C-alpha positions as CSV (number, residue, x, y, z in Angstrom):
1,X,0.0,0.0,0.0
2,X,1.2,3.5,-0.8
3,X,-0.1,6.8,0.5
4,X,0.8,10.5,0.3
5,X,0.6,13.2,2.9
6,X,1.9,16.8,2.9
7,X,2.6,16.5,6.6
8,X,5.1,13.8,7.4
9,X,4.1,13.9,11.0
10,X,0.7,12.5,10.1
11,X,2.5,9.4,8.7
12,X,4.5,9.0,11.9
13,X,1.3,9.4,14.1
14,X,-0.5,6.9,11.9
15,X,2.3,4.3,12.3
16,X,2.4,4.8,16.0
17,X,-1.3,4.1,16.4
18,X,-1.6,1.3,13.9
19,X,1.7,-0.7,14.1
20,X,2.9,0.2,17.5
21,X,6.5,0.5,16.5
22,X,7.3,2.6,19.6
23,X,5.3,0.3,21.9
24,X,7.8,-2.5,22.4
25,X,6.7,-4.9,25.0
26,X,7.9,-4.2,28.6
27,X,8.1,-6.4,31.5
28,X,4.8,-7.2,33.2
29,X,3.4,-10.0,35.4
30,X,1.2,-12.7,33.8
31,X,3.0,-12.8,30.5
32,X,4.9,-15.9,29.2
33,X,8.7,-16.0,29.7
34,X,11.3,-15.7,26.9
35,X,12.1,-19.5,27.2
36,X,8.4,-20.5,27.0
37,X,7.9,-18.2,24.0
38,X,10.8,-20.1,22.3
39,X,9.2,-23.4,23.2
40,X,6.0,-22.4,21.6
41,X,7.9,-21.4,18.4
42,X,9.7,-24.6,18.4
43,X,6.3,-26.5,18.5
44,X,5.0,-24.4,15.7
45,X,8.1,-24.6,13.4
46,X,7.9,-26.4,10.1
47,X,7.6,-30.2,10.4
48,X,8.6,-32.6,7.7
49,X,5.6,-34.6,6.4
50,X,7.2,-37.8,7.3
51,X,7.1,-37.0,11.0
52,X,3.3,-36.4,11.1
53,X,1.1,-39.2,12.4
54,X,-1.5,-38.8,9.7
55,X,-0.2,-41.8,8.0
56,X,-2.1,-43.9,10.5
57,X,-4.9,-41.5,11.4
58,X,-5.1,-38.3,9.4
59,X,-7.9,-37.0,11.5
60,X,-6.0,-37.1,14.6
61,X,-3.9,-34.1,13.7
62,X,-5.4,-30.5,14.0
63,X,-4.0,-28.0,11.6
64,X,-6.5,-25.2,12.1
65,X,-5.6,-21.7,11.2
66,X,-3.2,-20.3,13.6
67,X,-1.4,-23.6,14.4
68,X,1.4,-22.7,11.9
69,X,3.0,-19.3,11.7
70,X,2.2,-18.8,8.0
71,X,-1.5,-19.5,8.6
72,X,-1.8,-16.7,11.2
73,X,-4.0,-13.7,10.3
74,X,-3.9,-10.8,12.7
75,X,-7.0,-9.0,13.6
76,X,-5.1,-5.9,14.5
77,X,-1.6,-4.5,13.7
78,X,-1.4,-2.9,17.2
79,X,0.7,-4.3,20.0
80,X,-1.5,-6.1,22.4
81,X,0.7,-8.2,24.7
82,X,4.1,-8.1,26.3
83,X,6.6,-10.9,26.3
84,X,9.7,-10.5,28.3
85,X,12.7,-12.3,29.8
86,X,16.3,-11.7,30.5
87,X,18.3,-14.5,28.9
88,X,22.0,-14.1,29.5
89,X,21.5,-10.9,31.3
90,X,20.0,-9.2,28.3
91,X,16.4,-8.0,28.0
92,X,14.8,-9.2,24.8
93,X,11.9,-7.3,23.3
94,X,9.2,-8.6,21.0
95,X,7.5,-6.6,18.3
96,X,4.0,-7.5,17.4
97,X,4.5,-7.0,13.6
98,X,1.7,-7.5,11.0
99,X,3.4,-10.6,9.5
100,X,4.2,-12.2,12.9
101,X,6.2,-11.5,16.0
102,X,9.7,-10.1,15.7
103,X,12.2,-11.0,18.5
104,X,15.0,-8.5,18.9
105,X,18.5,-9.5,19.9
106,X,21.6,-7.6,20.8
107,X,23.6,-10.1,18.8
108,X,24.4,-9.7,15.2
109,X,23.7,-13.0,13.6
110,X,23.4,-13.7,9.9
111,X,21.2,-16.6,8.7
112,X,23.4,-19.4,7.2
113,X,23.6,-19.5,3.4
114,X,23.0,-23.3,3.5
115,X,22.1,-25.8,6.2
116,X,24.6,-27.9,8.0
117,X,22.4,-30.9,7.7
118,X,20.7,-31.9,4.4
119,X,17.0,-32.3,4.3
120,X,16.0,-36.0,4.8
121,X,14.5,-37.9,1.9
122,X,11.5,-40.0,2.7
123,X,11.6,-43.6,1.4
124,X,9.7,-46.9,2.3
125,X,11.3,-49.5,0.0
126,X,15.0,-50.1,-0.4
127,X,16.6,-50.8,-3.8
128,X,15.7,-54.5,-3.5
129,X,12.0,-53.8,-2.9
130,X,12.2,-54.7,0.8
131,X,10.3,-52.6,3.4
132,X,12.6,-50.5,5.4
133,X,12.1,-51.3,9.2
134,X,10.0,-48.9,11.1
135,X,8.8,-47.1,7.9
136,X,5.5,-45.4,8.1
137,X,3.3,-45.4,4.9
138,X,-0.2,-45.4,3.7
139,X,-1.2,-49.1,3.1
140,X,-1.9,-50.1,-0.5
141,X,-4.4,-52.9,-1.4
142,X,-3.4,-55.7,-3.7
143,X,-5.8,-54.4,-6.4
144,X,-4.3,-50.9,-6.3
145,X,-0.7,-52.1,-6.2
146,X,-1.2,-54.4,-9.2
147,X,-2.8,-51.6,-11.2
148,X,0.0,-49.3,-10.3
149,X,2.6,-51.8,-11.5
150,X,0.7,-52.6,-14.6
151,X,0.5,-48.9,-15.4
152,X,4.1,-48.3,-14.8
153,X,4.9,-51.1,-17.2
154,X,2.5,-49.7,-19.8
155,X,4.1,-46.3,-19.5
156,X,7.6,-47.7,-19.9
157,X,6.5,-49.7,-23.0
158,X,4.6,-46.7,-24.5
159,X,7.7,-44.6,-24.2
160,X,10.0,-47.2,-25.8
161,X,7.6,-47.8,-28.8
162,X,6.8,-44.1,-29.4
163,X,10.5,-43.2,-29.1
164,X,11.3,-45.8,-31.8
165,X,8.4,-44.4,-34.0
166,X,10.0,-41.0,-33.8
167,X,13.4,-42.3,-34.8
168,X,11.7,-44.0,-37.8
169,X,10.3,-40.6,-38.9
170,X,6.8,-41.6,-38.2
171,X,6.1,-38.8,-35.7
172,X,8.1,-35.5,-35.3
173,X,8.9,-35.4,-31.7
174,X,8.7,-37.3,-28.4
175,X,9.6,-37.0,-24.6
176,X,10.1,-40.1,-22.5
177,X,9.4,-40.6,-18.8
178,X,11.8,-43.6,-18.3
179,X,13.2,-43.6,-14.8
180,X,10.2,-41.4,-13.6
181,X,7.4,-43.9,-13.8
182,X,6.9,-44.0,-10.0
183,X,6.3,-40.3,-9.8
184,X,3.7,-40.5,-12.6
185,X,1.7,-43.5,-11.5
186,X,2.0,-43.4,-7.7
187,X,1.0,-39.7,-7.5
188,X,-2.0,-40.3,-9.9
189,X,-3.1,-43.3,-7.7
190,X,-3.1,-41.1,-4.6
191,X,-5.4,-38.4,-6.2
192,X,-9.1,-38.4,-7.1
193,X,-10.7,-37.8,-10.5
194,X,-12.0,-34.5,-9.3
195,X,-8.5,-33.1,-8.6
196,X,-7.4,-30.9,-11.4
197,X,-4.0,-31.6,-13.0
198,X,-1.7,-29.0,-14.5
199,X,1.2,-31.1,-16.0
200,X,4.5,-30.3,-17.6
201,X,5.4,-32.7,-20.4
202,X,6.7,-35.8,-18.5
203,X,3.4,-36.9,-16.8
204,X,1.5,-39.0,-19.4
205,X,1.2,-41.6,-16.7
206,X,-1.3,-39.5,-14.7
207,X,-3.6,-39.5,-17.9
208,X,-3.0,-43.3,-18.2
209,X,-4.1,-43.9,-14.7
210,X,-7.3,-41.8,-15.2
211,X,-8.3,-43.8,-18.3
212,X,-6.7,-42.2,-21.3
213,X,-6.5,-45.0,-23.8
214,X,-3.6,-46.1,-25.8
215,X,-5.4,-45.2,-29.0
216,X,-5.9,-41.6,-27.6
217,X,-2.2,-41.3,-26.9
218,X,-1.5,-42.5,-30.5
219,X,-4.0,-40.1,-32.0
220,X,-2.4,-37.2,-30.3
221,X,1.2,-38.1,-31.2
222,X,0.2,-38.6,-34.8
223,X,-2.0,-35.5,-34.9
224,X,-4.9,-37.0,-36.7
225,X,-8.6,-36.0,-36.9
226,X,-9.4,-37.9,-33.7
227,X,-6.8,-35.9,-31.8
228,X,-8.6,-33.6,-29.3
229,X,-6.2,-30.8,-30.2
230,X,-6.9,-31.2,-33.9
231,X,-3.2,-31.7,-34.7
232,X,-2.3,-28.2,-33.5
233,X,0.0,-29.3,-30.7
234,X,3.4,-31.0,-30.7
235,X,3.4,-34.8,-29.9
236,X,3.1,-35.6,-26.2
237,X,1.3,-32.3,-25.4
238,X,-1.8,-34.2,-24.2
239,X,-4.9,-32.7,-22.7
240,X,-8.4,-34.0,-21.6
241,X,-11.2,-32.0,-20.4
242,X,-13.1,-35.2,-19.3
243,X,-10.2,-36.3,-17.2
244,X,-9.4,-32.8,-15.6
245,X,-6.0,-32.7,-17.3
246,X,-5.1,-29.4,-18.6
247,X,-3.3,-29.4,-22.0
248,X,0.5,-29.5,-21.8
249,X,2.4,-26.3,-22.7
250,X,6.1,-26.3,-23.8
251,X,6.8,-23.1,-22.0
252,X,8.5,-23.9,-18.7
253,X,6.7,-23.3,-15.4
254,X,3.7,-21.4,-16.9
255,X,1.4,-24.1,-15.5
256,X,2.4,-23.4,-11.9
257,X,0.6,-20.1,-11.4
258,X,-2.4,-21.6,-13.3
259,X,-2.7,-24.3,-10.7
260,X,-2.6,-21.8,-7.9
261,X,-5.4,-19.8,-9.5
262,X,-7.5,-22.9,-10.0
263,X,-6.9,-24.0,-6.4
264,X,-8.0,-20.5,-5.2
265,X,-11.3,-20.9,-7.1
266,X,-11.8,-24.4,-5.6
267,X,-11.3,-23.0,-2.2
268,X,-13.9,-20.2,-2.9
269,X,-16.4,-22.7,-4.3
270,X,-15.8,-25.0,-1.3
271,X,-15.0,-27.9,-3.6
272,X,-13.8,-31.2,-2.2
273,X,-10.8,-31.2,-4.5
274,X,-7.3,-29.7,-5.0
275,X,-5.1,-28.7,-7.9
276,X,-2.0,-30.6,-8.6
277,X,0.9,-29.3,-10.7
278,X,4.0,-31.0,-12.0
279,X,7.3,-29.5,-13.0
280,X,11.0,-30.2,-13.1
281,X,13.9,-28.7,-11.1
282,X,14.5,-26.3,-14.0
283,X,11.0,-24.9,-13.5
284,X,12.0,-23.7,-10.0
285,X,14.5,-21.3,-11.6
286,X,11.6,-19.5,-13.3
287,X,9.9,-16.5,-11.8
288,X,6.5,-18.3,-12.3
289,X,7.4,-20.8,-9.5
290,X,8.4,-18.1,-7.0
291,X,5.4,-15.9,-7.7
292,X,3.0,-18.9,-7.4
293,X,4.6,-20.1,-4.1
294,X,4.3,-16.7,-2.5
295,X,0.7,-16.2,-3.7
296,X,-0.5,-19.7,-2.7
297,X,1.0,-19.4,0.8
298,X,-0.8,-16.1,1.4
299,X,-4.2,-17.3,0.0
300,X,-3.8,-20.7,1.7
301,X,-5.2,-22.5,-1.4
302,X,-5.3,-26.3,-1.9
303,X,-2.4,-27.1,-4.3
304,X,0.0,-30.0,-4.4
305,X,3.3,-28.9,-6.1
306,X,5.2,-32.0,-7.3
307,X,8.7,-31.2,-8.4
308,X,10.6,-33.8,-10.3
309,X,14.2,-33.1,-9.3
310,X,15.8,-35.4,-11.8
311,X,19.2,-33.7,-11.7
312,X,19.1,-32.0,-15.1
313,X,17.3,-29.2,-16.9
314,X,18.1,-30.4,-20.4
315,X,21.9,-30.0,-20.2
316,X,22.1,-27.9,-17.1
317,X,22.8,-29.7,-13.9
318,X,21.1,-28.6,-10.6
319,X,24.5,-27.5,-9.4
320,X,24.5,-24.8,-12.0
321,X,20.9,-23.7,-11.2
322,X,20.9,-23.2,-7.4
323,X,22.9,-23.5,-4.2
324,X,20.1,-24.4,-1.9
325,X,19.5,-27.9,-0.5
326,X,17.3,-29.0,-3.2
327,X,13.8,-27.8,-3.7
328,X,11.9,-28.6,-0.5
329,X,13.6,-25.9,1.5
330,X,12.3,-23.3,-1.1
331,X,8.7,-24.2,-0.1
332,X,9.6,-23.8,3.6
333,X,11.0,-20.3,2.9
334,X,7.8,-19.2,1.5
335,X,5.7,-20.7,4.3
336,X,4.6,-23.8,2.4
337,X,4.9,-27.2,4.2
338,X,7.3,-29.4,2.2
339,X,8.8,-32.8,1.9
340,X,11.5,-34.5,0.0
341,X,10.7,-38.0,-1.3
342,X,12.6,-40.8,-3.0
343,X,10.8,-40.4,-6.4
344,X,12.0,-43.9,-7.4
345,X,10.0,-45.5,-4.6
346,X,6.4,-45.8,-5.7
347,X,5.1,-46.7,-2.2
348,X,6.8,-43.6,-0.7
349,X,5.4,-41.4,-3.5
350,X,1.9,-42.8,-3.0
351,X,2.1,-42.2,0.8
352,X,3.4,-38.7,0.5
353,X,0.8,-37.5,-2.2
354,X,-2.0,-39.3,-0.3
355,X,-1.2,-37.4,2.9
356,X,-0.5,-34.2,1.0
357,X,-3.9,-34.4,-0.5
358,X,-5.6,-34.9,2.7
359,X,-4.0,-31.7,4.1
360,X,-4.5,-29.7,1.0
361,X,-8.3,-30.5,0.7
362,X,-9.3,-30.6,4.4
363,X,-7.0,-27.9,5.7
364,X,-6.9,-25.6,2.6
365,X,-3.2,-25.4,2.5
366,X,-0.5,-25.8,-0.2
367,X,2.1,-28.7,-0.1
368,X,5.3,-28.9,-2.0
369,X,6.7,-32.4,-2.8
370,X,10.3,-32.7,-4.1
371,X,10.6,-36.1,-5.8
372,X,14.3,-37.0,-6.1
373,X,14.8,-39.1,-9.2
374,X,16.9,-39.3,-12.4
375,X,16.1,-38.7,-16.0
376,X,17.4,-41.9,-17.5
377,X,16.5,-41.1,-21.1
378,X,17.5,-38.0,-23.2
379,X,15.6,-34.8,-22.5
380,X,13.7,-35.4,-25.7
381,X,14.3,-36.8,-29.2
382,X,16.0,-33.5,-29.9
383,X,18.7,-34.1,-27.3
384,X,21.8,-36.4,-26.8
385,X,22.5,-36.5,-23.1
386,X,25.7,-38.4,-23.5
387,X,27.3,-35.2,-24.6
388,X,26.9,-33.7,-21.2
389,X,26.9,-36.6,-18.7
390,X,28.7,-39.9,-18.5
391,X,27.1,-43.0,-20.0
392,X,27.9,-45.1,-17.0
393,X,26.0,-42.8,-14.7
394,X,22.9,-43.2,-16.8
395,X,23.4,-46.9,-16.9
396,X,23.7,-47.2,-13.1
397,X,20.4,-45.3,-12.6
398,X,18.8,-47.5,-15.2
399,X,19.8,-50.8,-13.7
400,X,20.4,-50.2,-9.9
401,X,17.6,-47.7,-9.2
402,X,14.8,-48.6,-11.7
403,X,11.4,-47.7,-9.9
404,X,9.6,-50.3,-11.9
405,X,11.8,-53.2,-10.9
406,X,11.8,-52.1,-7.3
407,X,8.1,-52.0,-7.1
408,X,7.8,-55.3,-8.9
409,X,10.0,-56.9,-6.2
410,X,7.8,-55.6,-3.5
411,X,4.5,-57.0,-5.0
412,X,6.2,-60.3,-5.7
413,X,7.3,-60.5,-2.1
414,X,3.6,-60.0,-1.2
415,X,2.6,-62.9,-3.5
416,X,0.7,-60.5,-5.8
417,X,2.7,-61.0,-9.0
418,X,4.7,-63.5,-10.8
419,X,6.7,-64.3,-14.0
420,X,3.6,-65.6,-16.0
421,X,1.6,-62.4,-15.3
422,X,4.7,-60.4,-16.2
423,X,5.0,-62.0,-19.6
424,X,1.3,-61.8,-20.4
425,X,1.2,-58.1,-19.4
426,X,4.2,-56.9,-21.5
427,X,3.0,-59.0,-24.6
428,X,-0.4,-57.6,-24.4
429,X,0.6,-54.0,-24.0
430,X,3.0,-54.1,-26.9
431,X,0.4,-55.7,-29.2
432,X,-2.1,-53.0,-28.2
433,X,0.3,-50.3,-28.8
434,X,1.4,-51.4,-32.2
435,X,-2.3,-51.7,-33.2
436,X,-3.1,-48.2,-31.9
437,X,-0.2,-46.8,-33.9
438,X,-1.3,-48.5,-37.1
439,X,-4.8,-47.0,-36.7
440,X,-3.6,-43.6,-35.8
441,X,-1.1,-43.5,-38.7
442,X,-3.8,-44.3,-41.3
443,X,-6.4,-42.0,-39.9
444,X,-7.3,-38.8,-41.7
445,X,-5.5,-35.6,-40.8
446,X,-7.5,-32.5,-39.6
447,X,-8.3,-29.9,-42.3
448,X,-6.3,-26.7,-42.7
449,X,-9.4,-24.7,-41.6
450,X,-8.9,-26.1,-38.1
451,X,-5.8,-23.9,-37.7
452,X,-8.1,-20.9,-37.4
453,X,-11.0,-22.2,-35.3
454,X,-11.7,-22.6,-31.6
455,X,-10.1,-19.2,-30.7
456,X,-12.9,-16.7,-31.5
457,X,-16.7,-17.4,-31.6
458,X,-16.8,-15.4,-34.8
459,X,-13.5,-15.6,-36.7
460,X,-12.3,-12.0,-37.3
461,X,-11.4,-10.7,-40.8
462,X,-7.5,-10.8,-40.2
463,X,-7.7,-14.5,-39.6
464,X,-9.9,-15.0,-42.6
465,X,-7.3,-13.3,-44.7
466,X,-4.6,-15.4,-43.3
467,X,-6.5,-18.5,-44.0
468,X,-7.0,-17.5,-47.6
469,X,-3.3,-16.6,-48.0
470,X,-2.2,-19.9,-46.5
471,X,-4.4,-21.9,-48.9
472,X,-3.1,-20.0,-51.9
473,X,0.4,-20.6,-50.8
474,X,-0.3,-24.4,-50.5
475,X,-1.8,-24.5,-53.9
476,X,1.2,-22.8,-55.4
477,X,3.8,-25.1,-53.6
478,X,1.9,-28.4,-53.3
479,X,5.1,-30.4,-53.2
480,X,6.2,-28.7,-50.0
481,X,3.1,-29.6,-48.1
482,X,1.8,-33.0,-46.9
483,X,-0.7,-34.4,-49.4
484,X,-2.8,-36.0,-46.7
485,X,-3.9,-32.7,-45.0
486,X,-7.3,-31.6,-46.5
487,X,-7.4,-28.0,-47.7
């Protein structure tokens, strides 16, 4: 807020009465001590999600407004109480500031540029698919676990076949999710169909879980007439109104503030749902991320931010992007409860997202999840990652920390899966995908006219003129344009 006054004394008097800058709290009887005040702050400080008991009983925790510092809303900006003590022979004074209490100290102490202890990473399964002792997680039924694994295998197979199709020149572009299947499928399994998804371009598994068919994936990648985007988007830029999945945009991080806006509307309309947005570590280097985090913390809107920290933003490693201890601490800095999770552990991802959704929807608060993983494949078919990272590093992550293999070992230990089921699943998926590609490839392409529709109710004259010019150009240079696109 800005205001103007010809008399500066009016400003000073206004600040005195409204903020109480000169009414620092003095000693009085009946107020809490300095040490008890610090104990209260200690209880209210940020807690990692993994320490909360909602894994066993989510309703047993009370997170009403005021229980955490960033949820406090002051009724008045004037100083109302006095808090005093004399630690180490020095009197400390507390200012009741509009954003929270400010404790003054005679010591000059700078905040450390980095923590001395790294943020812990929550995991449930070790690399061999064994449950880690004393791990707390949300139980998963046999039906859900088998579906999760089947979807992870489907996603892995889909990526392999479509990548090969691009290399054969049958589609123009592709992005794979190999190495990040657990983040896709486990997070989707923990959400409901009413939750609105704002993806980046490495989350087709969320659509797969929600019922997007293999034929629909193929139609979009081949840009045929059955494609919901009418061939106007690059391959893998999926979208589905029916499945509450916003269309993918290539621009980095633009979906993050969109998710915050949608979540704010869900809160206003009192909907039993949340917004979920996915992005990579590179997205946190964009201003959109920071603006969204600040806005959502203030409005207390139900959003789950899922950051795939896979080590690389195309060819830029995280070490060249930021010095902070990963991504989770950034949420904490904005007043957003955050957690770091092993993104290659499907059970840990499911548990974290399940608990995060409970808090987001029932307590109207944002949650940031940093999923630590590794991009095993190239960034896209336009990239050769061996130019900037060692091949043996890629191979180690592919073999030793594969999320699909780890989760398979766990369901096998439970007696829910076996070699015969594995063979049938992979054979069936491959056959279905190859059939879907054949259909999508032979299907008719959308007409040129569709380039100019669906923006305005009544197409303006300038677009009509552009359409006319394009058709004239195509007719003059027919050899330079695909013959299967109706004019």
